[in-house]
C-alpha positions as CSV (number, residue, x, y, z in Angstrom):
1,X,0.0,-0.1,0.2
2,X,1.4,3.4,-1.2
3,X,2.2,6.3,1.6
4,X,-0.9,8.3,2.9
5,X,-0.8,11.5,0.4
6,X,-0.5,14.0,3.3
7,X,2.6,12.8,3.6
8,X,3.4,13.1,0.0
9,X,2.1,9.9,-1.5
10,X,-0.2,9.9,-4.7
11,X,-3.6,9.9,-3.6
12,X,-6.2,7.4,-4.4
13,X,-8.1,9.6,-6.4
14,X,-7.5,13.2,-8.1
15,X,-11.1,13.6,-10.2
16,X,-14.0,14.8,-8.0
17,X,-17.2,12.9,-7.6
18,X,-20.4,13.9,-10.0
19,X,-21.1,17.4,-9.1
20,X,-24.9,18.4,-7.3
21,X,-27.1,19.7,-9.0
22,X,-28.0,18.1,-11.6
23,X,-30.0,19.8,-14.6
24,X,-30.2,20.2,-18.1
25,X,-32.2,21.8,-20.8
26,X,-35.9,20.4,-19.5
27,X,-35.0,22.9,-16.0
28,X,-34.1,26.0,-18.5
29,X,-37.2,25.3,-20.8
30,X,-39.3,24.7,-17.8
31,X,-38.5,28.3,-16.1
32,X,-38.6,29.9,-19.4
33,X,-42.3,28.8,-19.7
34,X,-43.4,30.6,-16.1
35,X,-41.5,33.4,-17.2
36,X,-43.2,33.7,-20.7
37,X,-46.7,33.0,-18.9
38,X,-46.7,35.8,-16.0
39,X,-48.2,33.7,-14.0
40,X,-45.2,33.2,-11.3
41,X,-46.8,32.9,-7.6
42,X,-48.6,30.1,-7.3
43,X,-51.9,31.3,-6.7
44,X,-51.9,32.4,-10.6
45,X,-50.1,29.4,-12.2
46,X,-51.0,25.6,-12.3
47,X,-47.3,24.1,-11.9
48,X,-47.5,24.1,-7.7
49,X,-51.1,22.4,-8.4
50,X,-49.2,20.1,-10.5
51,X,-46.1,18.9,-8.6
52,X,-48.3,18.8,-5.2
53,X,-50.4,15.9,-7.2
54,X,-47.2,14.2,-8.4
55,X,-46.0,14.4,-5.2
56,X,-48.6,13.0,-3.5
57,X,-49.2,10.2,-5.8
58,X,-45.8,8.9,-5.8
59,X,-46.3,8.7,-1.7
60,X,-49.5,7.5,-1.9
61,X,-50.8,10.6,-0.2
62,X,-54.4,12.2,-0.5
63,X,-52.8,15.6,0.0
64,X,-49.6,17.5,-1.0
65,X,-49.3,21.0,0.3
66,X,-46.5,22.8,-1.6
67,X,-44.6,25.3,1.2
68,X,-41.2,27.8,0.9
69,X,-39.0,25.5,2.8
70,X,-38.4,21.9,4.8
71,X,-38.7,23.7,7.9
72,X,-41.8,26.0,7.4
73,X,-43.6,22.7,6.4
74,X,-42.8,21.3,10.0
75,X,-43.7,23.8,11.7
76,X,-46.8,24.4,9.7
77,X,-47.4,20.5,9.7
78,X,-47.2,21.2,14.0
79,X,-49.6,23.7,13.5
80,X,-52.2,22.0,12.0
81,X,-51.8,18.7,13.8
82,X,-53.4,21.1,16.7
83,X,-49.7,21.0,18.9
84,X,-50.2,24.5,21.3
85,X,-48.4,26.9,22.8
86,X,-46.2,25.1,25.7
87,X,-47.0,21.6,24.9
88,X,-44.4,19.1,24.4
89,X,-43.2,17.2,21.3
90,X,-40.4,14.1,21.0
91,X,-38.0,14.4,18.7
92,X,-34.3,13.1,18.5
93,X,-31.1,15.4,19.6
94,X,-29.1,13.8,16.4
95,X,-31.3,15.8,13.7
96,X,-30.4,19.5,12.0
97,X,-31.1,22.0,14.1
98,X,-34.6,22.4,12.4
99,X,-36.4,19.9,13.7
100,X,-36.2,21.6,17.2
101,X,-36.3,25.5,15.9
102,X,-40.0,24.0,14.0
103,X,-41.5,23.1,17.1
104,X,-40.4,26.6,18.9
105,X,-41.7,28.3,16.2
106,X,-45.4,26.7,16.4
107,X,-45.1,27.5,20.6
108,X,-44.4,24.2,21.3
109,X,-41.3,22.4,23.3
110,X,-38.8,20.3,22.0
111,X,-37.8,17.2,24.3
112,X,-34.4,15.5,22.9
113,X,-34.9,11.6,23.1
114,X,-31.5,9.4,22.3
115,X,-30.7,7.8,18.8
116,X,-29.9,3.9,18.3
117,X,-26.6,3.9,17.1
118,X,-27.4,0.8,15.0
119,X,-29.5,3.1,13.0
120,X,-28.9,6.8,13.7
121,X,-32.6,7.2,14.7
122,X,-34.5,7.8,17.3
123,X,-34.5,5.1,19.9
124,X,-38.3,3.9,20.4
125,X,-37.6,2.2,23.7
126,X,-36.3,5.4,25.2
127,X,-39.3,7.6,23.9
128,X,-42.0,6.2,26.1
129,X,-39.9,7.9,30.0
130,X,-40.0,11.4,27.8
131,X,-43.4,11.5,27.9
132,X,-45.3,13.5,30.3
133,X,-49.0,15.1,30.7
134,X,-47.6,18.0,28.5
135,X,-46.7,15.8,25.0
136,X,-48.8,16.3,22.7
137,X,-46.7,14.8,19.6
138,X,-43.9,12.7,18.1
139,X,-41.6,13.7,15.6
140,X,-39.6,11.1,14.2
141,X,-36.8,11.8,12.0
142,X,-35.7,9.7,8.7
143,X,-32.0,10.7,9.2
144,X,-30.2,10.3,5.8
145,X,-33.1,8.7,3.9
146,X,-33.3,5.5,6.3
147,X,-36.9,5.3,7.7
148,X,-37.4,5.4,11.5
149,X,-39.0,2.6,13.4
150,X,-42.3,3.6,12.8
151,X,-44.1,0.8,14.1
152,X,-43.2,1.2,17.9
153,X,-43.7,4.8,17.7
154,X,-47.2,4.5,16.1
155,X,-48.1,2.1,18.6
156,X,-46.7,4.2,21.9
157,X,-48.3,7.3,19.9
158,X,-51.9,5.3,19.7
159,X,-51.7,4.5,23.3
160,X,-50.9,7.8,24.8
161,X,-53.3,9.8,22.3
162,X,-50.7,11.5,20.7
163,X,-49.9,13.2,17.3
164,X,-46.9,11.8,14.9
165,X,-45.5,14.5,12.3
166,X,-42.6,12.5,10.4
167,X,-39.3,14.9,9.8
168,X,-38.8,13.2,6.4
169,X,-36.5,16.0,5.1
170,X,-33.9,13.8,3.6
171,X,-36.6,10.6,2.4
172,X,-38.0,11.0,-0.8
173,X,-39.6,7.8,-1.8
174,X,-37.8,6.2,1.6
175,X,-40.7,3.3,2.6
176,X,-40.8,1.3,6.0
177,X,-42.4,-2.3,5.7
178,X,-43.5,-0.8,1.9
179,X,-45.4,2.1,3.2
180,X,-43.6,5.4,1.4
181,X,-42.9,7.7,4.5
182,X,-44.3,11.2,5.0
183,X,-47.9,9.7,5.6
184,X,-47.4,6.8,7.6
185,X,-48.1,9.3,10.8
186,X,-50.4,11.9,10.8
187,X,-48.3,14.2,8.3
188,X,-45.1,14.6,6.7
189,X,-42.4,17.2,6.2
190,X,-39.8,16.9,3.0
191,X,-37.1,19.7,2.1
192,X,-35.9,20.8,-1.2
193,X,-33.4,22.8,0.3
194,X,-30.1,23.3,-2.5
195,X,-28.0,19.7,-0.9
196,X,-31.4,17.7,-1.0
197,X,-32.0,14.5,-3.6
198,X,-34.4,16.8,-5.0
199,X,-34.2,20.1,-5.1
200,X,-35.0,24.1,-6.2
201,X,-32.7,25.7,-4.5
202,X,-35.2,25.6,-1.5
203,X,-38.9,24.6,-0.5
204,X,-40.5,22.1,1.1
205,X,-44.0,20.0,0.9
206,X,-46.2,18.4,3.2
207,X,-48.2,15.5,3.2
208,X,-51.1,14.1,4.7
209,X,-54.2,12.0,4.7
210,X,-56.5,14.0,7.3
211,X,-58.7,16.1,5.3
212,X,-58.6,18.7,8.8
213,X,-54.8,19.2,8.8
214,X,-54.8,19.6,5.1
215,X,-57.2,22.0,5.5
216,X,-55.6,24.0,8.3
217,X,-51.9,23.7,6.8
218,X,-53.6,25.7,3.4
219,X,-55.0,28.1,6.2
220,X,-51.6,28.9,8.0
221,X,-49.5,29.3,5.3
222,X,-51.6,31.4,2.7
223,X,-51.9,33.9,5.2
224,X,-54.9,32.6,7.8
225,X,-57.2,32.5,5.1
226,X,-60.3,29.4,4.7
227,X,-60.6,27.8,1.2
228,X,-64.1,28.3,1.4
229,X,-63.7,32.4,2.6
230,X,-63.7,35.7,1.1
231,X,-60.2,36.4,0.0
232,X,-59.6,39.4,2.5
233,X,-61.2,37.1,5.5
234,X,-58.3,36.0,7.7
235,X,-60.1,33.1,10.0
236,X,-56.0,31.9,11.7
237,X,-52.9,32.8,12.4
238,X,-50.9,32.4,9.3
239,X,-48.1,33.8,7.2
240,X,-47.2,33.8,3.4
241,X,-45.2,31.0,3.2
242,X,-46.4,30.1,-0.4
243,X,-43.8,28.4,-2.6
244,X,-43.6,30.0,-6.6
245,X,-44.0,28.4,-9.8
246,X,-40.4,28.7,-10.6
247,X,-39.9,26.4,-7.8
248,X,-42.5,24.1,-8.6
249,X,-41.7,24.2,-12.9
250,X,-38.4,22.9,-11.3
251,X,-39.1,20.6,-8.9
252,X,-41.2,18.5,-11.1
253,X,-38.6,18.1,-13.4
254,X,-36.5,16.8,-11.1
255,X,-39.1,14.9,-9.3
256,X,-39.9,13.1,-12.6
257,X,-36.0,11.9,-13.3
258,X,-35.8,11.0,-9.5
259,X,-36.6,7.3,-9.5
260,X,-33.4,6.9,-11.7
261,X,-31.3,8.4,-9.7
262,X,-32.8,6.8,-6.3
263,X,-32.2,3.2,-8.5
264,X,-28.7,4.2,-9.4
265,X,-27.7,5.6,-5.2
266,X,-29.2,2.6,-3.6
267,X,-27.1,0.0,-6.3
268,X,-24.3,1.9,-5.7
269,X,-24.6,2.4,-1.2
270,X,-25.4,-1.8,-1.8
271,X,-22.0,-2.2,-3.2
272,X,-20.2,-0.2,-1.0
273,X,-21.7,-1.7,2.0
274,X,-20.2,-4.9,0.9
275,X,-16.7,-3.2,0.1
276,X,-16.7,-2.1,3.8
277,X,-18.0,-4.8,5.5
278,X,-14.4,-6.3,5.9
279,X,-12.7,-3.4,7.1
280,X,-12.0,-3.9,11.0
281,X,-13.3,-0.5,12.3
282,X,-15.9,0.5,9.8
283,X,-19.7,0.1,11.8
284,X,-22.2,-0.3,9.5
285,X,-25.5,0.5,10.5
286,X,-27.3,-2.4,11.0
287,X,-29.8,-4.1,8.1
288,X,-33.7,-4.3,8.5
289,X,-36.1,-6.1,6.5
290,X,-39.0,-3.7,7.4
291,X,-36.4,-0.9,5.5
292,X,-38.0,-1.2,2.0
293,X,-36.3,2.4,0.6
294,X,-33.6,4.6,1.5
295,X,-33.2,7.3,-0.5
296,X,-29.5,7.4,0.5
297,X,-29.3,11.2,1.3
298,X,-26.3,10.4,3.5
299,X,-24.4,7.1,3.6
300,X,-23.6,7.0,7.5
301,X,-21.4,4.7,9.2
302,X,-19.5,4.8,12.9
303,X,-15.5,5.2,13.0
304,X,-13.9,3.1,15.4
305,X,-10.5,4.8,16.3
306,X,-9.4,1.7,17.9
307,X,-8.8,-0.1,14.9
308,X,-7.2,3.3,13.2
309,X,-4.4,3.4,15.8
310,X,-6.5,5.6,17.7
311,X,-6.7,8.7,14.7
312,X,-9.0,10.8,15.7
313,X,-12.0,11.3,13.7
314,X,-11.1,14.8,12.4
315,X,-7.6,13.5,11.4
316,X,-9.3,10.4,9.9
317,X,-11.5,13.1,7.9
318,X,-8.1,15.0,7.0
319,X,-6.8,12.0,5.5
320,X,-9.5,11.0,3.3
321,X,-9.8,14.2,2.4
322,X,-5.8,14.2,1.2
323,X,-6.8,11.4,-0.8
324,X,-9.7,13.0,-3.1
325,X,-12.6,11.5,-1.2
326,X,-15.5,13.9,-0.1
327,X,-16.2,12.9,3.5
328,X,-18.3,14.8,6.2
329,X,-18.0,14.3,10.2
330,X,-21.4,15.2,10.4
331,X,-22.7,17.7,13.1
332,X,-20.3,19.0,15.3
333,X,-22.9,19.6,18.1
334,X,-26.2,18.0,19.0
335,X,-28.9,19.8,18.7
336,X,-29.5,20.4,22.8
337,X,-25.8,21.7,22.9
338,X,-26.2,24.4,20.4
339,X,-25.7,27.8,21.7
340,X,-29.4,29.0,21.3
341,X,-30.2,25.8,23.3
342,X,-28.2,26.5,26.2
343,X,-28.6,29.7,26.5
344,X,-32.5,29.9,25.8
345,X,-32.1,32.2,23.3
346,X,-36.0,31.3,22.1
347,X,-37.0,35.1,21.4
348,X,-35.6,38.0,19.0
349,X,-32.5,39.0,19.2
350,X,-31.4,36.2,21.0
351,X,-33.2,37.4,23.9
352,X,-33.4,34.7,26.7
353,X,-37.0,32.7,26.9
354,X,-37.7,30.0,29.5
355,X,-40.1,27.2,27.4
356,X,-39.9,24.8,30.4
357,X,-36.4,23.4,29.8
358,X,-32.8,23.2,31.0
359,X,-31.1,22.3,28.0
360,X,-27.9,22.3,29.9
361,X,-29.1,19.1,31.6
362,X,-29.7,16.4,28.9
363,X,-27.4,14.1,28.3
364,X,-27.6,12.0,25.7
365,X,-25.0,9.5,24.9
366,X,-25.5,8.3,21.7
367,X,-26.0,11.6,20.2
368,X,-22.7,12.7,21.5
369,X,-20.7,10.0,20.6
370,X,-22.3,10.5,17.1
371,X,-21.1,13.6,17.1
372,X,-18.0,14.0,18.7
373,X,-16.4,10.6,18.2
374,X,-18.3,8.3,15.3
375,X,-20.1,9.8,12.9
376,X,-19.1,9.6,9.1
377,X,-21.0,10.7,6.2
378,X,-20.6,10.2,2.6
379,X,-23.0,12.5,0.7
380,X,-25.8,11.5,-1.9
381,X,-24.2,13.4,-4.9
382,X,-21.1,10.2,-4.2
383,X,-23.5,8.2,-5.0
384,X,-24.6,9.1,-8.6
385,X,-21.3,7.4,-10.0
386,X,-19.7,4.7,-10.7
387,X,-18.4,1.4,-8.8
388,X,-15.0,2.5,-9.4
389,X,-16.1,5.5,-7.1
390,X,-17.1,3.2,-4.8
391,X,-13.8,1.6,-4.6
392,X,-11.8,4.3,-3.8
393,X,-13.5,4.9,-1.3
394,X,-12.9,1.4,0.5
395,X,-9.1,1.7,-1.1
396,X,-8.7,5.1,1.0
397,X,-10.1,3.8,4.3
398,X,-8.0,0.7,3.7
399,X,-4.9,2.7,3.0
400,X,-5.2,5.1,6.0
401,X,-5.7,2.1,8.0
402,X,-2.8,0.1,7.1
403,X,-0.7,3.5,7.0
404,X,-2.2,4.7,10.6
405,X,0.9,3.9,12.4
406,X,2.8,6.5,10.9
407,X,0.3,9.5,11.7
408,X,1.1,11.9,14.2
């Protein structure tokens, strides 16, 4: 095995992984059509309604409500499901901050629960202990595209009469036991932000099969209007969170080509899993036959430094990057350790507001281990290439492991 690139050796690869986003003349034509129509807002054109229907149908949902962002989609779904001021929502600690901030924006209180290190999703066995008389909902996050364990989550929710709002921001087309995520619970929210597998730069959508939740979603994101009221009648508290026709036109093109990219990501992820399976210190997430589709927004594994001469995770990533491998260590902090939560800066301009939780006392050992020691991510664009790209990833890991004794 050759010398490490960081020490002057030849890198495993010098060519970049596939770039993201992928686009062609179809996106240009779609946006041009909107420009020429003069109908740029979703209130006036038909692109948003078309995309909502396409997306809902693909996920076996009765309703799709397109909205400005995935964060806004989570907040509106919570409000529509009836989460009230001061009511608690259980959420995993290992997630993007939007999962929790959306709860606060809706007037609720995030209650963090640890993850299962074998799945990086919320640990169902720890949910019940977090339930109080104030608990109103559970927000499972289908992290990286891998569905959370919905069967026990729904059982707990039903027993305690709780709503289930799925954070499916990274899980377009993912499925649990053959059911598409986002509509297994009461409602689900997806994101179309720039890094996402389906993107228009920004955007989101809420899916639900519940008539009342759908009605309230449309009211809350459209200035509090009622669908059967006058235009200047505002029955509910709301805001303007409407998506544009430009975004919906792009999203329709992106989503129409999504199935072939989903298949390619899954094929390459399966191949990489086989290449990594025999490398000591590479902790792959456990297989689960109930996960019948995974969007592969992230390929996640657990770095065991003991098998790499105790090289810290940050140093290992530097070594991988020097070998030409795109890599991420994921979240540098758990959500509950973010400054905004540690200091309760939930008011305007950082004003401290006591919402009834002291997040300085929260300790989630598996979440913290993931952030500080173990979690390694490969991003979705890396899986749009070839098996050779996957081989390069595995080769770089083996090369570092063999040369680990030479790393200071």
